Each structure stands twice: as structure tokens, then as C-alpha cells.
Residue frames relative to the residue before (quaternion, step in Angstrom):
aa qw qx qy qz dx dy dz
M 1.0000 0.0000 0.0000 0.0000 0.00 0.00 0.00
L 0.3991 -0.7370 0.5014 0.2148 3.56 -0.92 0.93
G 0.7112 -0.4399 0.2758 0.4739 3.61 1.02 -0.62
V 0.3684 -0.6920 0.5796 0.2225 3.52 -1.43 0.10
N 0.0400 -0.8030 0.5944 -0.0160 3.56 -0.89 0.99
P 0.4904 -0.6210 0.5042 0.3459 3.58 -1.13 0.53
Y 0.1346 -0.7697 0.6217 0.0540 3.56 -1.12 0.80
L 0.1497 -0.8153 0.5582 0.0347 3.57 -0.52 1.22
A 0.1412 -0.7868 0.5981 0.0573 3.57 -0.88 0.99
F 0.1518 -0.8008 0.5784 0.0333 3.55 -0.91 1.01
R 0.4410 -0.6765 0.5309 0.2571 3.55 -1.30 0.38
G 0.8200 -0.2422 0.1060 0.5076 3.56 0.47 1.23
T 0.6722 0.4847 -0.2983 0.4735 3.60 1.25 0.12
C 0.2884 0.7897 -0.5026 0.2015 3.60 1.20 0.35
R 0.6426 0.5315 -0.3353 0.4383 3.61 0.87 -0.89
Q 0.6609 0.4923 -0.3015 0.4796 3.60 0.97 -0.86
A 0.6347 0.5245 -0.3262 0.4644 3.60 1.04 -0.77
V 0.6290 0.5290 -0.3314 0.4634 3.60 0.98 -0.84
E 0.6637 0.4937 -0.3037 0.4729 3.60 0.87 -0.93
F 0.6414 0.5283 -0.3185 0.4562 3.58 0.96 -0.87
Y 0.7002 0.4635 -0.2775 0.4668 3.61 0.82 -0.99
C 0.5975 0.5485 -0.3665 0.4559 3.60 1.07 -0.64
N 0.7088 0.4428 -0.2533 0.4873 3.59 0.93 -0.90
A 0.7330 0.4582 -0.2485 0.4370 3.58 0.75 -1.04
L 0.8104 0.2569 -0.0986 0.5173 3.58 1.01 -0.83
Q 0.3900 -0.7171 0.4696 0.3364 3.59 1.31 0.03
A 0.2148 0.7944 -0.5283 0.2091 3.56 1.06 0.86
E 0.2667 -0.7436 0.5946 0.1494 3.54 -1.26 0.51
V 0.3481 -0.7156 0.5656 0.2165 3.58 -0.88 0.96
L 0.2243 -0.7849 0.5682 0.1036 3.56 -0.71 1.13
F 0.7827 -0.0614 0.0719 0.6151 3.57 1.13 -0.70
S 0.0936 0.7732 -0.6250 0.0524 3.55 -1.11 0.70
Q 0.0506 0.7866 -0.6117 0.0666 3.56 -1.00 0.91
T 0.3395 -0.7268 0.5598 0.2075 3.56 -0.96 0.86
Y 0.6431 -0.4833 0.4032 0.4362 3.55 -1.28 0.22
G 0.6566 0.5382 -0.3052 0.4313 3.58 0.97 -0.84
E 0.6811 0.4703 -0.2780 0.4875 3.59 1.17 -0.55
S 0.6816 0.4941 -0.2668 0.4692 3.57 1.28 -0.17
P 0.6131 -0.5251 0.4265 0.4080 3.57 -1.30 0.11
M 0.6474 0.4962 -0.3136 0.4862 3.61 1.30 -0.07
A 0.1595 0.8440 -0.4990 0.1151 3.58 1.12 0.64
D 0.6754 0.5070 -0.2968 0.4458 3.60 1.11 -0.59
V 0.5762 0.6223 -0.3641 0.3848 3.61 1.26 -0.20
G 0.8152 0.0713 -0.0041 0.5747 3.59 0.94 -0.88
K 0.6837 -0.4373 0.3565 0.4629 3.56 -1.29 -0.01
P 0.5976 -0.6370 0.3520 0.3364 3.61 -0.86 0.97
D 0.7487 0.3937 -0.2311 0.4806 3.64 0.99 -0.73
H 0.5299 0.6178 -0.4192 0.4023 3.60 1.25 0.03
I 0.5335 -0.6427 0.4566 0.3063 3.56 -1.14 0.69
M 0.2881 -0.7474 0.5770 0.1597 3.57 -0.76 1.08
H 0.7820 -0.1302 0.1056 0.6003 3.57 1.03 -0.83
C 0.0291 0.7607 -0.6475 0.0348 3.52 -1.12 0.84
T 0.1305 -0.7553 0.6379 0.0753 3.55 -1.05 0.84
M 0.0630 -0.8029 0.5926 -0.0143 3.55 -0.85 1.07
K 0.2612 -0.7252 0.6148 0.1671 3.53 -1.17 0.68
I 0.0247 -0.7646 0.6436 -0.0214 3.53 -0.89 1.05
G 0.7924 -0.1035 0.0253 0.6007 3.57 -0.17 1.24
D 0.7809 -0.2594 0.2261 0.5214 3.57 -0.73 -1.10
S 0.6305 0.5431 -0.3246 0.4495 3.59 1.28 0.04
T 0.2348 -0.7392 0.6142 0.1457 3.52 -1.31 0.45
I 0.0407 -0.7592 0.6485 0.0388 3.55 -1.08 0.82
M 0.2430 -0.7458 0.6005 0.1553 3.53 -1.26 0.45
L 0.0968 -0.8053 0.5849 0.0002 3.56 -1.09 0.78
C 0.0471 0.7822 -0.6212 0.0103 3.56 -1.28 0.40
D 0.4233 -0.5911 0.5910 0.3495 3.51 -1.41 0.00
D 0.3763 -0.7425 0.5168 0.2002 3.56 -0.62 1.18
P 0.3028 -0.7938 0.4967 0.1774 3.63 -0.59 1.05
R 0.4701 0.6750 -0.4591 0.3356 3.62 1.22 -0.15
P 0.5534 -0.6630 0.3970 0.3108 3.59 -0.99 0.80
G 0.8238 -0.0710 0.0633 0.5588 3.63 1.03 -0.52
D 0.4619 -0.6784 0.5055 0.2661 3.53 -1.24 0.47
A 0.4520 -0.6068 0.5686 0.3227 3.50 -1.26 0.47
P 0.6253 -0.5368 0.3821 0.4181 3.62 -1.07 0.53
G 0.8283 0.1941 -0.1707 0.4971 3.55 -0.90 0.97
D 0.4062 0.7206 -0.4716 0.3055 3.59 1.27 0.08
S 0.3274 -0.7533 0.5444 0.1705 3.56 -0.89 0.97
N 0.3878 -0.7126 0.5287 0.2497 3.56 -1.17 0.52
I 0.6198 0.5336 -0.3425 0.4623 3.60 1.24 0.26
S 0.0440 -0.7536 0.6557 0.0131 3.53 -1.06 0.94
L 0.3449 -0.6732 0.5948 0.2722 3.53 -1.30 0.26
A 0.1785 -0.7994 0.5705 0.0611 3.57 -0.75 1.10
I 0.1725 -0.7753 0.6031 0.0740 3.56 -0.76 1.10
G 0.1571 -0.7896 0.5897 0.0645 3.56 -0.80 1.05
L 0.0350 0.7978 -0.5980 0.0686 3.56 -0.84 1.04
N 0.2276 -0.7499 0.5891 0.1969 3.54 -1.34 0.03
D 0.6031 0.4996 -0.3518 0.5127 3.57 1.26 0.54
P 0.3605 -0.7781 0.4708 0.2072 3.64 -0.28 1.24
A 0.6402 0.5186 -0.3379 0.4549 3.61 0.98 -0.75
R 0.6578 0.4878 -0.3042 0.4866 3.59 0.98 -0.81
A 0.6086 0.5440 -0.3510 0.4588 3.60 1.03 -0.73
Q 0.6612 0.4975 -0.3030 0.4728 3.61 0.93 -0.89
Q 0.6467 0.5287 -0.3166 0.4494 3.57 0.96 -0.89
L 0.6835 0.4730 -0.2890 0.4749 3.60 0.86 -0.93
F 0.6245 0.5354 -0.3329 0.4610 3.59 1.02 -0.81
D 0.6723 0.4905 -0.2927 0.4708 3.58 0.88 -0.94
N 0.6526 0.5202 -0.3147 0.4522 3.59 0.93 -0.90
L 0.7201 0.4560 -0.2568 0.4557 3.58 0.81 -1.01
S 0.6953 0.4858 -0.2852 0.4463 3.61 1.04 -0.68
A 0.4654 0.6789 -0.4514 0.3445 3.62 1.24 -0.22
G 0.8325 0.1088 -0.1233 0.5291 3.56 -0.61 1.17
G 0.6518 0.4970 -0.3067 0.4838 3.57 1.30 0.01
Q 0.5069 -0.6263 0.4923 0.3293 3.56 -1.22 -0.52
V 0.3160 -0.7379 0.5698 0.1762 3.56 -0.82 1.04
T 0.2694 -0.7638 0.5718 0.1308 3.56 -0.81 1.08
M 0.7664 -0.0191 0.0489 0.6402 3.56 1.06 -0.89
P 0.4138 -0.7239 0.4867 0.2605 3.62 -0.53 1.11
L 0.5574 -0.5942 0.4585 0.3551 3.56 -1.15 0.62
G 0.2636 0.7632 -0.5514 0.2099 3.57 -0.73 1.08
K 0.6568 -0.5108 0.3872 0.3973 3.53 -1.32 0.25
T 0.0729 -0.7765 0.6254 0.0262 3.56 -1.07 0.82
F 0.6691 -0.4840 0.3510 0.4415 3.58 -1.23 0.00
W 0.7434 0.3909 -0.2308 0.4912 3.62 1.15 -0.41
A 0.8117 0.2130 -0.0888 0.5365 3.61 1.15 -0.37
E 0.5837 -0.5488 0.4731 0.3665 3.52 -1.28 0.47
A 0.7811 -0.0811 0.0688 0.6153 3.56 1.10 -0.77
F 0.0647 0.7726 -0.6285 0.0622 3.56 -1.03 0.87
G 0.1297 0.7831 -0.6014 0.0905 3.55 -1.04 0.81
M 0.2081 -0.7659 0.5972 0.1159 3.55 -1.26 0.48
L 0.0608 0.7939 -0.6008 0.0709 3.54 -1.10 0.75
T 0.2689 -0.6840 0.6391 0.2266 3.50 -1.38 0.19
D 0.3576 -0.7570 0.5019 0.2172 3.58 -0.66 1.08
K 0.7211 -0.4731 0.2978 0.4093 3.55 -1.29 0.20
F 0.6625 0.4706 -0.3073 0.4953 3.60 1.28 -0.14
G 0.5901 -0.6083 0.3501 0.3990 3.59 1.30 0.09
V 0.4974 0.6366 -0.4382 0.3941 3.61 1.26 0.18
K 0.3155 -0.7507 0.5538 0.1738 3.58 -0.87 1.01
W 0.0827 -0.7939 0.6023 -0.0082 3.56 -0.97 0.99
M 0.1181 -0.7232 0.6736 0.0964 3.51 -1.33 0.57
I 0.1477 -0.7560 0.6331 0.0763 3.56 -0.96 0.91
N 0.0056 0.7995 -0.5979 0.0571 3.58 -0.67 1.13
C 0.0501 -0.8144 0.5778 -0.0192 3.56 -0.57 1.19
E 0.3173 -0.7301 0.5781 0.1790 3.53 -0.69 1.13
A 0.6659 -0.4655 0.3788 0.4432 3.56 -1.29 0.21
P 0.5868 -0.5934 0.4086 0.3696 3.62 -1.01 0.77
Q 0.4390 -0.7019 0.5081 0.2376 3.53 -1.06 0.82
């Protein structure tokens, strides 16, 4: 397993949050892509951030503009993102975490990953599993 990172989702204010964190925390943007710059242009507004990775000191956080139309009451904007490079292990962790929970996006191949999926576990914690191509 490569690690677990916090993933923050915003309602159209991700770009402003990135600028704020860069100034307030001397954060560095490692990667940023809008929905319009991606093959998923039809999912969100073209100028909204689909994914951004930032380095803050020795830590990494990820951010995006959430394309969902609305939140459920009490819905958090924070997910934990697990990064791996072993598809079988990604499937195992996805299955383990989704037991008794709710799958938001089934684990499957995407344009950026060998496998990606999202779920909320039975305790209400949101998870993202992202598996790069095997090394």
C-alpha cells in the first residue's frame, strides 16, 4: 500500500481554497486539472477543479470541486484516499471497506487509474480507492 491521504471536496470553491492554502500554508500545487481539461468534461463545470494534489510540508492533500448536485444532511466534505499499485489488493480493500456500507462508484478502470472506486463504510466514513497501473 502506498498510503492514505485526506481528500477535500468543495462546492465550486476549490480554486479559491487552493489559492488560500498556498498563501496561508506555503503549500505547493503538484498537479491540478479542471473537468474541462479532462475526458470527464461532461461530469462537472468546465472551469471547476476535477483533481488537485498539494504538498504542505511533508504531507499531501487532494482537493476537488464535487460535481454532485447537493449534499445529504450532515454530509462531510472529507474522504480518505488510499493509493495503491496492486489491483488485487485494491479490490480486496474496496470489498472489505464496502461491507455493510454504500458504494458510491464501483471499483473500475478510469482514464487516470487501473482501478478507482468510492464508498461510504458502515460507520459513515467516505473512502476512495485509487490503484495505479501495476509496477
